[in-house]
Backbone of each chain as ProteinMPNN parsed JSONL, in Angstrom:
{"seq_chain_A": "XXXXXXXXXXXXXXXXXXXXXXXXXXXXXXXXXXXXXXXXXXXXXXXXXXXXXXXXXXXXXXXXXXXXXXXXXXXXXXXXXXXXXXXXXXXXXXXXXXXXXXXXXXXXXXXX", "coords_chain_A": {"N_chain_A": [[117.916, 96.795, 95.512], [115.196, 96.115, 97.72], [111.996, 94.675, 98.237], [108.756, 94.031, 99.623], [105.76, 92.331, 99.232], [102.65, 91.912, 100.483], [100.012, 90.061, 99.655], [97.354, 90.131, 100.373], [95.367, 92.335, 102.152], [93.516, 91.838, 104.077], [92.419, 88.887, 105.632], [90.013, 86.453, 106.16], [89.0, 83.776, 108.125], [87.406, 80.761, 109.237], [87.268, 79.469, 112.558], [89.365, 76.721, 113.157], [89.811, 76.105, 110.525], [92.14, 76.071, 107.679], [94.897, 78.423, 107.465], [96.206, 80.818, 105.236], [98.572, 83.101, 104.476], [99.811, 85.334, 102.23], [102.973, 86.146, 100.781], [105.2, 87.891, 98.806], [108.469, 88.614, 97.627], [111.116, 90.805, 96.631], [114.531, 90.844, 95.888], [117.951, 91.713, 95.771], [119.89, 90.105, 96.658], [120.645, 87.051, 98.429], [118.161, 86.703, 100.611], [117.267, 87.127, 104.12], [114.315, 86.064, 105.643], [111.33, 86.897, 107.382], [108.497, 86.339, 109.495], [106.331, 88.302, 111.358], [104.111, 88.829, 114.123], [101.529, 90.964, 115.23], [99.638, 91.83, 117.88], [96.696, 93.695, 118.87], [97.602, 96.934, 119.896], [100.031, 96.06, 120.807], [103.541, 95.069, 120.811], [105.795, 93.782, 118.294], [106.016, 90.36, 117.544], [108.202, 87.733, 116.901], [107.439, 85.215, 114.63], [108.556, 83.274, 112.936], [111.574, 82.482, 111.087], [113.536, 82.571, 108.091], [116.708, 81.631, 107.102], [118.424, 80.751, 105.028], [118.755, 78.059, 105.525], [116.917, 75.169, 106.0], [114.211, 75.039, 103.693], [111.571, 74.869, 104.431], [110.127, 76.266, 107.094], [109.51, 76.06, 110.491], [107.516, 77.623, 112.946], [106.441, 79.398, 115.902], [103.417, 78.597, 117.744], [102.224, 76.841, 115.927], [102.507, 77.768, 113.325], [103.905, 77.821, 110.02], [106.225, 78.35, 107.303], [107.09, 78.413, 103.852], [109.946, 78.772, 101.959], [110.257, 79.715, 98.694], [112.302, 79.975, 96.202], [112.16, 80.107, 93.414], [109.67, 81.139, 92.982], [109.806, 83.446, 94.346], [108.586, 83.627, 96.883], [107.163, 83.533, 100.192], [105.148, 82.257, 101.841], [102.887, 82.173, 104.602], [101.544, 79.691, 106.686], [99.007, 77.825, 108.461], [97.637, 74.929, 109.837], [95.19, 74.856, 111.23], [93.104, 77.289, 112.285], [93.001, 79.366, 115.195], [91.072, 81.209, 117.572], [92.689, 82.985, 118.934], [94.599, 83.613, 117.102], [93.921, 85.807, 115.665], [95.051, 88.763, 114.423], [97.522, 91.179, 113.32], [99.702, 90.523, 110.658], [103.039, 90.546, 109.591], [105.216, 90.345, 106.871], [108.661, 90.218, 106.419], [111.71, 91.31, 105.004], [115.21, 90.948, 104.952], [118.124, 92.016, 103.733], [121.696, 91.623, 103.353], [123.154, 93.585, 105.775], [121.655, 96.296, 107.645], [119.039, 96.935, 107.045], [115.628, 96.432, 107.383], [112.852, 95.493, 105.592], [109.464, 96.002, 105.524], [106.451, 94.286, 104.73], [103.115, 95.302, 103.724], [101.382, 94.347, 105.595], [98.969, 92.002, 106.84], [95.762, 91.643, 107.911], [94.453, 89.279, 109.95], [91.432, 87.723, 110.477], [89.449, 85.76, 112.575], [86.728, 83.753, 112.571], [84.186, 82.566, 114.764]], "CA_chain_A": [[116.73, 97.219, 96.273], [114.364, 95.01, 98.154], [110.619, 95.041, 98.519], [107.916, 92.948, 100.109], [104.35, 92.518, 98.922], [101.681, 90.982, 101.083], [99.011, 90.132, 98.601], [96.023, 90.339, 100.935], [95.387, 93.216, 103.322], [92.634, 91.213, 105.06], [92.057, 87.49, 105.411], [89.04, 85.999, 107.153], [88.823, 82.331, 108.123], [86.644, 80.225, 110.368], [88.082, 78.731, 113.515], [89.549, 75.319, 112.803], [90.137, 75.947, 109.098], [93.534, 76.463, 107.413], [95.263, 79.828, 107.235], [97.249, 81.086, 104.248], [98.888, 84.519, 104.309], [100.749, 85.313, 101.118], [104.039, 87.137, 100.776], [106.206, 87.815, 97.747], [109.537, 89.549, 97.89], [112.154, 90.975, 95.614], [115.786, 91.112, 96.573], [119.131, 91.581, 94.919], [120.793, 89.134, 97.249], [119.937, 85.991, 99.152], [117.649, 87.414, 101.783], [116.643, 86.481, 105.268], [112.893, 86.404, 105.63], [110.706, 86.747, 108.687], [107.098, 86.693, 109.736], [106.042, 88.83, 112.681], [102.7, 89.016, 114.441], [101.279, 92.094, 116.125], [98.301, 91.901, 118.447], [96.305, 95.102, 119.062], [98.339, 97.769, 120.855], [101.192, 95.335, 121.32], [104.702, 95.099, 119.946], [105.926, 92.742, 117.291], [106.555, 89.088, 118.021], [108.714, 86.918, 115.807], [106.807, 83.911, 114.456], [109.542, 82.373, 112.362], [112.525, 83.14, 110.199], [114.293, 81.772, 107.135], [118.05, 82.201, 106.932], [119.145, 79.925, 104.049], [118.864, 76.653, 105.924], [115.794, 74.444, 105.426], [113.256, 75.94, 103.041], [110.318, 74.837, 105.195], [110.469, 76.778, 108.419], [108.443, 75.94, 111.492], [107.589, 78.676, 113.936], [105.659, 79.201, 117.123], [101.947, 78.538, 117.642], [101.78, 75.992, 114.823], [102.711, 78.397, 112.027], [105.087, 77.491, 109.245], [106.326, 79.068, 106.034], [107.992, 77.762, 102.907], [110.694, 79.674, 101.083], [110.321, 79.222, 97.323], [113.115, 80.948, 95.484], [111.698, 80.228, 92.024], [108.457, 81.957, 92.982], [110.097, 84.558, 95.268], [107.481, 83.682, 97.834], [107.405, 83.059, 101.565], [103.782, 82.254, 102.379], [102.704, 81.689, 105.979], [100.396, 78.803, 106.782], [98.706, 77.125, 109.708], [96.597, 73.958, 109.45], [93.904, 75.042, 111.891], [93.111, 78.604, 112.936], [92.451, 79.522, 116.531], [90.6, 82.59, 117.787], [93.804, 83.81, 119.405], [95.473, 83.966, 115.975], [93.465, 87.064, 115.071], [96.095, 89.772, 114.638], [98.143, 91.693, 112.09], [100.902, 89.758, 110.359], [103.959, 91.258, 108.705], [106.318, 89.644, 106.222], [109.79, 91.144, 106.471], [112.904, 90.825, 104.328], [116.456, 91.567, 105.396], [119.335, 91.713, 102.991], [122.916, 91.882, 104.108], [123.07, 94.953, 106.275], [120.73, 96.547, 108.736], [117.715, 97.352, 106.624], [114.484, 95.538, 107.355], [111.753, 96.036, 104.798], [108.208, 95.389, 105.941], [105.288, 94.263, 103.86], [102.045, 96.181, 104.173], [100.616, 93.743, 106.673], [97.71, 91.305, 106.574], [94.954, 91.472, 109.121], [93.776, 87.986, 109.991], [90.234, 87.653, 111.308], [89.032, 84.381, 112.782], [85.323, 83.703, 112.947], [83.883, 81.366, 115.559]], "C_chain_A": [[115.917, 95.988, 96.648], [112.958, 95.529, 98.423], [109.854, 93.799, 98.944], [106.468, 93.28, 99.787], [103.526, 91.449, 99.615], [100.401, 91.139, 100.276], [97.61, 90.407, 99.117], [96.117, 91.263, 102.143], [94.52, 92.636, 104.446], [92.38, 89.77, 104.642], [91.106, 87.084, 106.532], [88.85, 84.502, 107.011], [87.937, 81.941, 109.302], [87.587, 79.459, 111.279], [88.164, 77.266, 113.106], [89.885, 75.083, 111.341], [91.561, 76.449, 108.836], [93.694, 77.964, 107.167], [96.361, 79.891, 106.173], [97.407, 82.591, 104.129], [100.033, 84.606, 103.306], [101.747, 86.467, 101.173], [104.96, 86.866, 99.589], [107.252, 88.897, 97.988], [110.388, 89.737, 96.647], [113.414, 91.401, 96.331], [116.945, 90.904, 95.618], [120.067, 90.492, 95.411], [119.975, 88.002, 97.849], [119.444, 86.568, 100.468], [117.409, 86.5, 102.979], [115.199, 86.955, 105.297], [112.273, 86.072, 106.971], [109.199, 86.951, 108.571], [106.972, 87.14, 111.183], [104.537, 88.94, 112.86], [102.576, 90.178, 115.42], [99.828, 92.048, 116.586], [97.979, 93.354, 118.773], [97.059, 95.769, 120.191], [99.51, 97.04, 121.497], [102.361, 95.487, 120.353], [104.705, 93.935, 118.973], [106.556, 91.492, 117.904], [106.994, 88.265, 116.829], [108.011, 85.564, 115.786], [107.81, 82.893, 113.966], [110.473, 83.153, 111.449], [113.188, 82.126, 109.277], [115.648, 82.438, 106.932], [118.935, 81.255, 106.138], [119.431, 78.507, 104.523], [117.705, 75.901, 105.255], [114.77, 75.396, 104.85], [111.893, 75.932, 103.726], [110.661, 75.176, 106.637], [109.271, 76.632, 109.349], [108.628, 77.004, 112.555], [106.752, 78.356, 115.156], [104.174, 79.112, 116.795], [101.449, 77.785, 116.416], [101.919, 76.592, 113.443], [103.952, 77.837, 111.335], [105.063, 78.256, 107.935], [107.331, 78.344, 105.159], [108.63, 78.798, 102.001], [110.782, 79.03, 99.705], [111.041, 80.272, 96.477], [112.595, 81.184, 94.07], [110.472, 81.117, 91.913], [108.648, 83.247, 93.783], [108.959, 84.746, 96.258], [107.896, 83.129, 99.19], [106.062, 83.096, 102.28], [103.729, 81.611, 103.765], [101.45, 80.835, 106.048], [100.236, 78.256, 108.191], [97.549, 76.19, 109.409], [95.216, 74.283, 110.01], [93.927, 76.348, 112.68], [92.458, 78.547, 114.308], [92.045, 80.98, 116.706], [91.751, 83.512, 118.183], [94.78, 84.188, 118.291], [95.073, 85.278, 115.317], [94.44, 88.173, 115.431], [96.529, 90.306, 113.284], [99.458, 90.946, 111.886], [101.738, 90.511, 109.328], [105.026, 90.305, 108.176], [107.461, 90.634, 106.083], [110.98, 90.518, 105.768], [114.108, 91.625, 104.802], [117.602, 91.099, 104.515], [120.538, 91.855, 103.895], [122.891, 93.346, 104.535], [121.97, 95.087, 107.308], [119.286, 96.758, 108.305], [116.715, 96.203, 106.658], [113.399, 96.213, 106.539], [110.485, 95.27, 105.129], [107.213, 95.36, 104.786], [104.192, 95.122, 104.469], [101.197, 95.619, 105.298], [99.354, 93.06, 106.176], [96.97, 91.145, 107.886], [94.202, 90.161, 109.019], [92.61, 88.054, 110.963], [89.795, 86.202, 111.386], [87.603, 84.379, 113.307], [85.042, 82.442, 113.746], [83.039, 80.358, 114.783]], "O_chain_A": [[115.956, 94.962, 95.969], [112.771, 96.689, 98.792], [110.256, 92.67, 98.662], [106.009, 94.393, 100.046], [103.681, 90.253, 99.368], [99.798, 92.211, 100.229], [96.759, 90.876, 98.361], [96.882, 90.987, 103.067], [94.759, 92.907, 105.623], [92.159, 89.471, 103.469], [91.367, 87.343, 107.707], [88.573, 84.005, 105.919], [87.755, 82.715, 110.242], [88.574, 78.877, 110.83], [87.158, 76.65, 112.753], [90.215, 73.959, 110.961], [92.13, 77.164, 109.661], [92.775, 78.658, 106.731], [97.318, 79.118, 106.207], [96.473, 83.284, 103.723], [101.095, 84.019, 103.513], [101.417, 87.591, 101.551], [105.435, 85.746, 99.4], [106.938, 89.972, 98.499], [110.369, 88.914, 95.732], [113.379, 92.21, 97.258], [116.911, 90.02, 94.762], [120.929, 90.016, 94.673], [118.746, 88.008, 97.776], [120.246, 86.886, 101.345], [117.357, 85.276, 102.857], [114.909, 88.116, 105.008], [112.641, 85.09, 107.616], [108.707, 87.638, 107.675], [107.432, 86.467, 112.106], [103.788, 89.118, 111.9], [103.404, 90.351, 116.314], [98.906, 92.207, 115.787], [98.891, 94.165, 118.937], [97.146, 95.24, 121.3], [99.926, 97.373, 122.606], [102.2, 95.966, 119.231], [103.724, 93.201, 118.856], [107.507, 91.574, 118.681], [106.25, 88.114, 115.86], [107.986, 84.852, 116.789], [107.91, 81.79, 114.503], [110.215, 84.302, 111.088], [113.375, 80.966, 109.644], [115.738, 83.629, 106.635], [120.071, 80.987, 106.531], [120.285, 77.831, 103.951], [117.541, 76.002, 104.039], [114.485, 76.439, 105.438], [111.14, 76.898, 103.607], [111.397, 74.449, 107.305], [108.157, 77.039, 109.016], [109.742, 77.261, 113.01], [106.401, 77.204, 115.411], [103.735, 79.501, 115.713], [100.358, 78.068, 115.919], [101.485, 75.978, 112.468], [104.916, 77.434, 111.985], [104.02, 78.749, 107.507], [108.291, 77.746, 105.645], [107.945, 79.596, 101.362], [111.317, 77.931, 99.562], [110.476, 81.297, 96.097], [112.586, 82.315, 93.584], [110.251, 81.766, 90.89], [107.723, 84.054, 93.876], [108.443, 85.847, 96.45], [108.853, 82.364, 99.307], [105.867, 83.876, 103.212], [104.432, 80.642, 104.051], [100.406, 81.22, 105.522], [101.172, 78.227, 108.99], [96.57, 76.606, 108.79], [94.199, 74.027, 109.365], [94.69, 76.487, 113.636], [91.51, 77.799, 114.548], [92.604, 81.872, 116.068], [91.775, 84.683, 117.804], [95.687, 84.991, 118.509], [95.819, 85.805, 114.491], [94.631, 88.485, 116.606], [95.981, 89.94, 112.245], [100.23, 90.76, 112.827], [101.224, 91.035, 108.34], [105.652, 89.563, 108.933], [107.247, 91.773, 105.671], [111.233, 89.322, 105.919], [114.021, 92.833, 105.023], [117.997, 89.934, 104.551], [120.402, 92.173, 105.076], [122.631, 94.233, 103.721], [121.424, 94.091, 107.783], [118.392, 96.756, 109.152], [116.923, 95.152, 106.052], [113.069, 97.376, 106.773], [110.439, 94.044, 105.028], [107.146, 96.285, 103.977], [104.323, 95.609, 105.592], [100.385, 96.332, 105.887], [98.745, 93.498, 105.199], [97.493, 90.583, 108.849], [93.405, 89.963, 108.102], [92.783, 88.401, 112.131], [89.772, 85.497, 110.377], [87.317, 84.941, 114.364], [85.586, 81.377, 113.453], [82.7, 79.3, 115.312]]}, "seq_chain_B": "XXXXXXXXXXXXXXXXXXXXXXXXXXXXXXXXXXXXXXXXXXXXXXXXXXXXXXXXXXXXXXXXXXXXXXXXXXXXXXXXXXXXXXXXXXXXXXXXXXXXXXXXXXXXXXXXXX", "coords_chain_B": {"N_chain_B": [[114.212, 84.085, 123.154], [116.093, 87.182, 122.711], [115.585, 90.094, 124.787], [113.914, 93.106, 124.399], [113.175, 96.102, 125.819], [110.764, 98.593, 125.965], [109.907, 101.849, 126.903], [107.867, 104.618, 127.854], [104.885, 102.512, 127.688], [102.574, 103.701, 127.027], [101.807, 107.105, 126.435], [100.592, 110.31, 127.119], [100.662, 113.567, 126.028], [100.842, 117.167, 126.187], [100.247, 119.427, 123.496], [103.065, 120.901, 122.028], [104.872, 120.268, 123.977], [107.7, 118.151, 124.9], [108.531, 114.709, 124.524], [110.041, 111.765, 125.756], [111.113, 108.6, 124.681], [112.2, 105.45, 125.678], [114.407, 102.809, 124.758], [115.556, 99.717, 125.53], [117.999, 97.165, 125.451], [117.884, 94.23, 127.109], [119.356, 91.904, 127.643], [121.459, 91.698, 125.925], [124.047, 93.176, 123.91], [123.354, 95.866, 121.997], [124.353, 96.714, 118.985], [123.209, 98.102, 116.97], [120.323, 100.065, 116.678], [116.9, 100.552, 115.835], [114.334, 102.787, 114.895], [110.885, 102.854, 114.486], [107.825, 103.977, 113.012], [104.358, 103.629, 113.222], [101.584, 104.043, 111.343], [97.996, 104.347, 111.542], [96.386, 101.395, 110.487], [98.424, 100.827, 108.753], [101.669, 99.755, 107.559], [104.867, 99.368, 109.228], [107.014, 102.174, 109.368], [110.287, 102.868, 108.738], [112.109, 105.069, 110.673], [114.634, 105.904, 111.538], [118.04, 104.845, 111.865], [120.293, 103.851, 114.308], [123.619, 103.681, 115.413], [125.663, 102.619, 118.054], [127.227, 105.204, 119.754], [127.48, 106.875, 117.564], [126.096, 109.29, 115.219], [122.614, 109.235, 114.432], [121.141, 107.777, 111.503], [118.875, 109.144, 109.422], [115.806, 108.411, 107.786], [114.569, 109.384, 104.566], [112.568, 112.252, 104.584], [112.032, 112.28, 107.283], [112.138, 114.359, 110.033], [115.015, 115.349, 111.479], [115.501, 117.176, 113.498], [113.215, 117.217, 114.849], [112.67, 114.668, 115.701], [114.616, 113.436, 117.871], [117.323, 111.33, 118.259], [119.171, 109.321, 120.378], [121.889, 107.268, 121.019], [123.468, 106.277, 123.298], [124.699, 104.23, 124.674], [125.485, 100.687, 124.592], [123.204, 99.446, 125.296], [121.036, 101.107, 125.376], [118.83, 103.259, 123.724], [117.346, 106.36, 122.891], [114.398, 108.061, 121.887], [113.356, 111.225, 121.262], [110.58, 113.155, 120.967], [110.215, 116.252, 119.902], [108.615, 119.325, 120.73], [105.896, 118.414, 120.377], [103.085, 117.666, 118.283], [99.578, 117.186, 117.511], [99.548, 115.653, 115.131], [101.741, 114.093, 115.411], [100.977, 112.019, 116.908], [101.002, 108.603, 117.342], [102.043, 105.162, 116.909], [105.0, 104.087, 118.142], [107.796, 102.101, 117.561], [110.672, 100.386, 118.657], [113.596, 98.616, 117.598], [116.26, 96.316, 118.162], [119.523, 95.116, 117.523], [122.227, 92.843, 117.786], [125.573, 92.526, 116.508], [125.442, 90.767, 113.537], [123.147, 89.354, 114.187], [119.561, 88.677, 114.317], [116.96, 91.201, 114.393], [115.37, 92.356, 117.35], [112.25, 93.275, 118.737], [110.846, 96.01, 120.544], [108.05, 96.598, 122.8], [106.553, 98.664, 121.923], [105.315, 102.062, 121.842], [102.564, 103.957, 122.545], [101.831, 107.032, 121.528], [100.04, 109.865, 122.333], [99.087, 113.025, 121.452], [97.709, 115.843, 122.777]], "CA_chain_B": [[114.923, 85.103, 122.405], [116.563, 88.345, 123.437], [114.514, 90.958, 125.256], [114.029, 94.551, 124.21], [112.149, 96.751, 126.634], [110.478, 99.954, 125.535], [109.188, 102.556, 127.966], [106.655, 104.002, 128.388], [104.059, 101.829, 126.702], [101.597, 104.705, 126.595], [102.059, 108.439, 126.973], [99.764, 111.41, 126.616], [101.328, 114.834, 126.331], [100.199, 118.358, 125.633], [100.85, 119.962, 122.288], [104.14, 121.842, 122.298], [105.846, 119.699, 124.909], [108.557, 117.098, 124.353], [108.383, 113.421, 125.199], [111.164, 110.86, 125.493], [110.816, 107.171, 124.685], [113.422, 104.683, 125.87], [114.493, 101.456, 124.219], [116.68, 99.052, 126.174], [118.24, 95.737, 125.243], [118.082, 93.797, 128.493], [120.28, 90.794, 127.831], [122.492, 91.649, 124.896], [124.556, 94.487, 123.536], [122.768, 96.237, 120.716], [125.219, 97.603, 118.206], [122.352, 98.929, 116.119], [118.916, 100.171, 117.068], [116.052, 101.136, 114.812], [113.073, 103.363, 115.357], [109.834, 102.773, 113.483], [106.553, 104.602, 113.332], [103.276, 102.898, 112.582], [100.364, 104.805, 111.164], [96.82, 103.47, 111.631], [96.114, 100.501, 109.371], [99.563, 100.86, 107.824], [102.833, 99.027, 107.999], [105.836, 100.168, 109.961], [107.88, 103.02, 108.569], [111.564, 103.083, 109.4], [112.404, 106.482, 110.835], [116.07, 106.146, 111.644], [118.921, 103.767, 112.322], [121.377, 104.42, 115.108], [124.702, 102.825, 115.875], [126.169, 103.11, 119.332], [128.318, 106.159, 119.725], [127.51, 107.734, 116.372], [124.829, 109.955, 114.933], [121.606, 108.405, 113.765], [120.88, 107.986, 110.078], [117.436, 109.319, 109.287], [115.221, 108.126, 106.482], [114.096, 110.565, 103.848], [111.279, 112.774, 105.018], [111.953, 112.316, 108.744], [112.823, 115.56, 110.505], [115.959, 114.983, 112.536], [115.42, 118.122, 114.608], [111.973, 116.956, 115.585], [112.788, 113.334, 116.299], [116.005, 113.336, 118.305], [117.683, 109.964, 118.637], [120.453, 109.2, 121.051], [122.266, 105.866, 121.271], [124.664, 106.591, 124.076], [125.359, 103.024, 125.17], [125.143, 99.479, 123.829], [121.934, 98.884, 125.758], [119.999, 102.132, 125.49], [118.615, 104.305, 122.73], [116.167, 107.153, 123.207], [113.767, 108.879, 120.848], [112.66, 112.365, 121.848], [109.717, 113.894, 120.044], [110.267, 117.621, 120.406], [107.502, 120.191, 120.36], [104.948, 117.47, 119.783], [101.792, 118.139, 117.805], [98.645, 116.066, 117.362], [99.882, 114.782, 113.994], [102.806, 113.176, 115.832], [100.355, 110.889, 117.608], [101.279, 107.393, 116.566], [102.632, 104.037, 117.629], [106.42, 104.079, 117.848], [108.412, 100.832, 117.955], [112.108, 100.282, 118.447], [114.173, 97.277, 117.534], [117.682, 96.32, 118.466], [120.212, 93.915, 117.106], [123.667, 92.73, 117.965], [126.248, 92.288, 115.237], [125.23, 89.463, 112.935], [121.929, 88.669, 114.654], [118.297, 89.278, 113.882], [116.485, 92.31, 115.209], [114.309, 92.083, 118.317], [111.429, 94.467, 118.825], [110.211, 96.43, 121.787], [106.594, 96.437, 122.859], [105.933, 99.815, 121.289], [104.824, 103.173, 122.661], [101.435, 104.681, 121.95], [101.917, 108.458, 121.856], [98.873, 110.681, 122.01], [99.345, 114.444, 121.71], [96.395, 116.504, 122.881]], "C_chain_B": [[115.333, 86.264, 123.273], [115.402, 89.28, 123.753], [114.862, 92.418, 125.003], [112.861, 95.202, 124.935], [111.995, 98.203, 126.198], [109.597, 100.614, 126.584], [109.027, 104.026, 127.626], [105.871, 103.263, 127.304], [102.972, 102.773, 126.176], [101.976, 106.04, 127.201], [101.124, 109.427, 126.295], [100.466, 112.696, 126.984], [100.585, 115.989, 125.668], [100.958, 118.844, 124.408], [101.904, 121.001, 122.66], [105.187, 121.326, 123.265], [106.658, 118.615, 124.214], [108.355, 115.821, 125.16], [109.512, 112.497, 124.775], [110.71, 109.415, 125.627], [112.138, 106.419, 124.767], [113.305, 103.288, 125.275], [115.743, 100.809, 124.795], [116.773, 97.601, 125.737], [118.667, 95.18, 126.592], [119.154, 92.725, 128.652], [121.264, 90.628, 126.689], [122.926, 93.077, 124.58], [124.113, 94.805, 122.118], [123.683, 97.21, 119.982], [124.393, 98.542, 117.335], [120.932, 98.91, 116.661], [118.152, 100.926, 115.987], [114.799, 101.711, 115.464], [112.086, 103.377, 114.197], [108.608, 103.54, 113.977], [105.461, 103.857, 112.564], [102.042, 103.758, 112.548], [99.175, 103.841, 111.199], [96.593, 102.688, 110.348], [97.237, 100.486, 108.335], [100.698, 100.021, 108.406], [103.769, 99.935, 108.776], [106.709, 100.945, 108.989], [109.162, 103.235, 109.345], [111.839, 104.576, 109.452], [113.909, 106.721, 110.779], [116.769, 104.912, 112.159], [120.037, 104.4, 113.139], [122.369, 103.341, 115.506], [125.315, 103.462, 117.107], [127.341, 104.052, 119.123], [128.388, 107.037, 118.505], [126.133, 108.328, 116.122], [123.887, 109.021, 114.199], [121.506, 108.772, 112.293], [119.377, 108.017, 109.88], [116.986, 108.978, 107.871], [114.693, 109.427, 105.869], [112.716, 110.97, 104.342], [111.103, 112.822, 106.519], [112.78, 113.492, 109.243], [113.736, 115.224, 111.686], [115.91, 115.936, 113.724], [114.166, 117.907, 115.437], [112.05, 115.625, 116.325], [114.261, 113.108, 116.629], [116.299, 111.925, 118.798], [119.083, 109.976, 119.228], [120.719, 107.738, 121.359], [123.582, 105.892, 122.028], [125.396, 105.351, 124.581], [124.886, 101.834, 124.35], [123.831, 98.859, 124.277], [120.799, 99.889, 125.786], [120.008, 103.084, 124.301], [117.356, 105.063, 123.124], [115.703, 107.924, 121.982], [113.021, 109.993, 121.558], [111.873, 113.079, 120.759], [109.625, 115.309, 120.598], [109.082, 118.43, 119.876], [106.405, 119.384, 119.655], [103.651, 118.16, 119.38], [100.873, 116.942, 117.591], [98.983, 115.138, 116.197], [101.049, 113.847, 114.29], [102.251, 111.971, 116.585], [100.487, 109.647, 116.74], [101.759, 106.295, 117.498], [104.08, 103.957, 117.193], [107.019, 102.783, 118.392], [109.909, 100.88, 117.699], [112.483, 98.825, 118.227], [115.677, 97.39, 117.72], [118.304, 95.019, 117.976], [121.685, 94.008, 117.48], [124.277, 92.417, 116.609], [125.96, 90.872, 114.74], [123.988, 88.713, 113.393], [120.687, 89.336, 114.082], [117.933, 90.431, 114.813], [115.369, 91.835, 116.136], [113.576, 93.39, 118.587], [110.965, 94.741, 120.248], [108.708, 96.298, 121.684], [105.864, 97.583, 122.17], [105.446, 100.837, 122.301], [103.716, 103.884, 121.91], [101.515, 106.115, 122.43], [100.648, 109.16, 121.395], [99.189, 112.116, 122.404], [98.009, 115.179, 121.675], [96.559, 118.024, 122.879]], "O_chain_B": [[114.963, 86.33, 124.446], [114.372, 89.263, 123.079], [115.945, 92.893, 125.344], [111.7, 94.879, 124.683], [112.974, 98.939, 126.079], [108.655, 100.004, 127.09], [109.98, 104.638, 127.144], [106.183, 103.391, 126.12], [102.519, 102.654, 125.038], [102.417, 106.105, 128.349], [100.9, 109.386, 125.085], [100.828, 112.893, 128.144], [99.813, 115.806, 124.726], [102.174, 118.681, 124.312], [101.666, 121.87, 123.499], [106.276, 121.891, 123.36], [106.35, 118.211, 123.093], [108.042, 115.872, 126.35], [109.893, 112.446, 123.605], [110.008, 109.056, 126.573], [113.078, 106.709, 124.026], [112.238, 102.675, 125.291], [116.856, 101.289, 124.578], [115.768, 96.895, 125.659], [119.68, 95.597, 127.155], [119.795, 92.65, 129.7], [121.837, 89.554, 126.501], [122.256, 94.046, 124.938], [124.456, 94.102, 121.168], [123.764, 98.388, 120.33], [124.832, 99.644, 117.006], [120.413, 97.864, 117.052], [118.686, 101.812, 115.322], [114.286, 101.182, 116.45], [112.388, 103.836, 113.096], [108.392, 103.719, 115.175], [105.636, 103.505, 111.398], [101.513, 104.154, 113.587], [99.331, 102.653, 110.916], [96.607, 103.254, 109.255], [97.006, 100.163, 107.169], [100.682, 99.636, 109.575], [103.497, 101.122, 108.957], [107.091, 100.444, 107.931], [109.139, 103.724, 110.475], [111.81, 105.266, 108.433], [114.393, 107.609, 110.077], [116.168, 104.052, 112.803], [120.654, 105.374, 112.707], [121.991, 102.233, 115.885], [125.464, 104.681, 117.191], [128.304, 103.744, 118.421], [129.281, 107.878, 118.412], [125.141, 107.924, 116.729], [124.307, 108.14, 113.45], [121.749, 109.911, 111.894], [118.687, 107.031, 110.14], [117.695, 109.226, 106.896], [114.418, 110.408, 106.559], [111.821, 110.139, 104.496], [110.103, 113.361, 106.994], [113.963, 113.616, 108.925], [113.262, 114.859, 112.762], [116.244, 115.544, 114.842], [114.071, 118.357, 116.578], [111.548, 115.49, 117.441], [115.043, 112.655, 115.793], [115.593, 111.399, 119.658], [120.025, 110.544, 118.675], [119.856, 107.049, 121.902], [124.646, 105.581, 121.493], [126.588, 105.417, 124.882], [123.991, 101.961, 123.514], [123.388, 97.86, 123.709], [119.69, 99.54, 126.19], [121.043, 103.634, 123.925], [116.406, 104.47, 123.635], [116.503, 108.373, 121.161], [112.141, 109.725, 122.376], [112.432, 113.543, 119.765], [109.022, 115.532, 121.648], [108.621, 118.245, 118.749], [106.05, 119.645, 118.506], [103.186, 119.095, 120.031], [101.343, 115.807, 117.5], [98.721, 113.938, 116.282], [101.322, 112.923, 113.524], [102.977, 111.017, 116.864], [100.129, 109.647, 115.562], [101.864, 106.481, 118.71], [104.366, 103.78, 116.008], [106.78, 102.414, 119.542], [110.358, 101.355, 116.656], [111.757, 97.917, 118.632], [116.276, 98.434, 117.464], [117.678, 93.96, 118.016], [122.291, 95.08, 117.49], [123.561, 92.08, 115.666], [126.21, 89.897, 115.449], [123.796, 87.554, 113.024], [120.749, 90.395, 113.457], [118.526, 90.604, 115.878], [114.533, 91.017, 115.753], [114.18, 94.46, 118.658], [110.727, 93.827, 121.038], [108.161, 95.94, 120.641], [104.676, 97.47, 121.869], [105.198, 100.516, 123.463], [103.903, 104.351, 120.786], [101.291, 106.39, 123.608], [100.242, 109.063, 120.237], [99.519, 112.39, 123.558], [97.282, 115.142, 120.682], [95.569, 118.752, 122.958]]}, "name": "protein", "num_of_chains": 2, "seq": "XXXXXXXXXXXXXXXXXXXXXXXXXXXXXXXXXXXXXXXXXXXXXXXXXXXXXXXXXXXXXXXXXXXXXXXXXXXXXXXXXXXXXXXXXXXXXXXXXXXXXXXXXXXXXXXXXXXXXXXXXXXXXXXXXXXXXXXXXXXXXXXXXXXXXXXXXXXXXXXXXXXXXXXXXXXXXXXXXXXXXXXXXXXXXXXXXXXXXXXXXXXXXXXXXXXXXXXXXXXXXXXXXX"}
């Protein structure tokens, strides 16, 4: 069985400050891990993915995430938040097979 | 990345009527398509998985007679909400993947049943 826990349902940062969105997973196998972003009333956009290559993954819009097997974590970070980063973020795990398991989501708010 | 197009993006229908949502993979052949439902302030809930040419596999608690899924070709899957009621109002998202690749998501469909 696999599961994903996003530790914060809401994160609020000031523009220009770092962003940290936390994700822990459990998986019976070596998983693939993803971060998706969803802007209001929009579909899901892939930010980045980990598929057993480099543990530090760089994605679009300056986001990156580090896969830490010992901690079963895949936290998403960005050095400097922008107003346009305000959205809902989902951590997703995919074992071998078709099943994608979504975390509960983290709403990121960016204050001017 | 690959493109998945979902149509319509918004639909309003009267209670008791049926509504069809289309999900198309525009530049790849989708061997598997997924349908998700998103409740307000909640994560996505997988409703069903469909493989081209075979019956969809529904998740526990999803009524297969109410949410009809057809995956007739490698580029098109449809979700039909039959006899819709206000509690069916939600955001529905499809995703599609080719064999051995990641899943790509459609833009989603906001269904409002009045």
